C-alpha positions in Angstrom: 0.0 0.0 0.0 2.9 2.4 0.6 5.3 1.1 -2.0 4.5 3.9 -4.5 4.3 6.6 -1.9 6.8 9.5 -2.1 7.3 9.1 1.7 8.5 5.5 1.1 12.1 5.6 -0.3 14.1 3.1 -2.2 16.3 2.8 0.9 13.2 2.0 3.0 12.2 -0.7 0.6 15.6 -2.3 0.5 15.8 -2.1 4.3 12.5 -3.9 4.9 13.3 -6.5 2.3 16.6 -7.2 4.0 14.8 -7.5 7.4 12.4 -10.0 6.0 15.1 -11.9 4.2 16.9 -12.4 7.5 13.6 -13.2 9.3 12.7 -15.8 6.7 16.1 -17.4 7.0 15.7 -17.6 10.7 12.2 -19.1 10.4 13.5 -21.8 8.0 16.8 -22.6 9.7 16.6 -21.9 13.4 15.9 -24.6 16.0 12.8 -22.6 17.1 11.6 -22.2 13.6 12.0 -25.9 12.9 10.2 -26.8 16.1 7.2 -24.6 15.1 7.1 -26.1 11.6 6.4 -29.5 13.2 4.0 -28.3 15.9 0.7 -30.3 16.1 -1.6 -27.4 16.9 -2.2 -24.0 15.2 1.4 -22.9 15.7 2.4 -24.9 12.6 -0.5 -23.5 10.5 0.4 -19.9 11.4 4.1 -20.7 10.8 3.3 -21.8 7.3 1.3 -18.5 6.8 4.3 -16.5 7.8 6.8 -18.4 5.7 4.6 -18.5 2.6 3.5 -14.9 2.8 7.0 -13.5 3.4 8.4 -15.7 0.6 5.8 -14.3 -1.7 6.7 -10.7 -0.7 10.3 -11.4 -1.4 9.4 -13.0 -4.8 10.6 -16.4 -3.6 7.6 -18.0 -5.1 9.2 -21.4 -5.2 9.0 -21.5 -1.4 5.4 -20.4 -1.3 4.3 -22.8 -4.0 6.2 -25.7 -2.3 4.2 -25.1 0.9 0.9 -24.7 -0.9 1.3 -27.6 -3.3 3.4 -30.1 -1.4 2.8 -29.5 2.3 -0.8 -28.3 2.4 -2.3 -31.8 1.9 -0.4 -33.2 4.8 -1.1 -30.0 6.9 -4.9 -30.3 6.3 -4.9 -34.0 6.8 -3.1 -33.7 10.1 -5.2 -30.8 11.5 -8.7 -31.2 10.0 -10.6 -34.5 10.1 -13.1 -35.4 7.3 -16.0 -34.5 9.7 -14.5 -31.0 10.1 -13.1 -31.4 13.7 -9.7 -30.1 14.6 -8.3 -32.6 17.1 -5.3 -30.6 18.2 -7.3 -27.5 19.2 -9.7 -29.2 21.7 -7.4 -29.4 24.7 -7.8 -25.7 25.4 -9.8 -23.6 27.9 -11.1 -21.6 25.0 -11.1 -24.4 22.4 -13.8 -22.9 20.2 -11.8 -19.8 19.8 -8.8 -21.9 18.8 -10.9 -23.8 16.2 -11.7 -20.4 14.7 -8.1 -19.2 15.0 -6.6 -22.2 13.3 -9.2 -22.1 10.5 -8.3 -18.4 10.0 -4.7 -19.5 9.4 -5.9 -21.9 6.7 -8.0 -19.2 5.2 -4.9 -17.0 5.1 -3.0 -19.7 3.3 -5.9 -19.9 0.8 -5.7 -16.2 0.2 -1.9 -16.6 -0.5 -2.8 -19.4 -2.8 -5.0 -16.9 -4.8 -1.8 -15.0 -5.7 -0.1 -18.1 -7.0 -2.9 -19.8 -8.9 -3.4 -22.5 -6.3 -7.0 -23.1 -5.1 -7.1 -24.2 -1.4 -10.6 -23.0 -0.8 -12.1 -26.1 -2.4 -9.1 -28.4 -1.8 -9.9 -31.8 -0.2 -7.5 -34.5 1.0 -7.9 -38.1 -0.1 -9.8 -38.6 3.2 -12.2 -35.8 2.5 -10.8 -33.1 4.8 -11.0 -29.5 3.7 -11.5 -25.9 4.8 -15.2 -25.8 4.1 -15.7 -29.0 6.2 -14.0 -27.3 9.1 -16.2 -24.2 8.7 -19.4 -26.2 8.5 -18.5 -28.1 11.6 -17.8 -25.2 13.9 -20.5 -22.8 12.6 -23.5 -23.9 14.6 -21.4 -24.0 17.8 -19.9 -20.6 17.1 -23.3 -19.1 16.5 -24.7 -20.6 19.7 -27.1 -23.0 18.0 -25.5 -26.1 19.4 -23.7 -26.8 22.7 -19.9 -26.9 22.2 -18.7 -30.3 23.5 -15.3 -29.0 24.7 -14.2 -26.4 27.2 -14.9 -22.7 26.3 -14.7 -20.5 29.4 -15.6 -17.2 27.8 -17.7 -15.8 25.0 -16.4 -16.5 21.5 -14.3 -13.8 19.9 -16.9 -12.3 17.5 -14.3 -10.3 15.6 -12.4 -13.4 14.5 -15.7 -15.2 13.7 -16.8 -12.3 11.5 -13.5 -12.3 9.7 -13.9 -16.0 9.0 -17.5 -15.7 7.8 -16.7 -12.6 5.8 -14.2 -14.5 3.7 -16.6 -17.4 3.5 -19.3 -15.3 1.9 -16.9 -14.2 -0.8 -15.1 -17.5 -1.6 -18.2 -19.7 -1.2 -20.5 -17.2 -2.7 -23.2 -19.7 -3.6 -23.7 -20.7 0.0 -26.5 -18.6 1.5 -25.9 -20.1 4.9 -22.7 -18.2 5.3 -24.2 -14.9 4.3 -27.1 -15.4 6.8 -24.6 -16.4 9.5 -22.5 -13.3 8.8 -25.5 -11.0 9.0 -26.8 -12.6 12.1 -23.8 -11.8 14.3 -24.6 -9.2 17.0 -22.1 -6.4 16.2 -22.3 -5.0 19.8 -18.9 -4.9 21.4 -17.2 -6.1 18.2 -14.0 -4.0 17.7 -14.4 -2.5 14.2 -15.5 -4.1 11.0 -12.3 -3.9 9.1 -13.3 -7.0 7.1 -16.0 -4.8 5.3 -13.3 -2.4 4.2 -10.6 -5.0 3.2 -12.8 -7.7 1.6 -16.0 -5.9 0.7 -18.3 -8.1 2.7 -22.1 -7.8 2.8 -23.3 -5.2 5.3 -27.1 -5.7 5.1 
């Protein structure tokens, strides 16, 4: 957004690219980065979001495509079951929030895929696991229509839920359920609706 601004100099651009080069190298090669890349829960999903997006920013599209083409099937299979459950996010005191949080990471990977010609929105593993299955599973619980079977000690983060549903209304545009779910959320105490500005979601 600022790349073509007169306030953003060539030196600024070179500096930020160098910073991200070093950070990407650390993510890929440090002991901590390697540990996160093998984590069972949402840490691994968000790790892949960081690596693939930074690599895309640095025009290292081979890294991004390798993650989205070669690793994503294993990542989805490990973290989302065919029935849409996410087994590594249940052992939390706010497990429903973590279900939403981990799926947001997958949605971010799908958005990155949009820039590389790789469709993750409709991708399914051989076992039948996919992003939409995970969304369909959690939706009635997140909207309070069914009792969540795991621990959730506080009200669900409506901001993250709105972000998730906002993107669903766009990428699964033929599904009226997502549109109705998005419109049904009580906006009271939700911090901003940046999703409307960024993605152009429905407002009425």
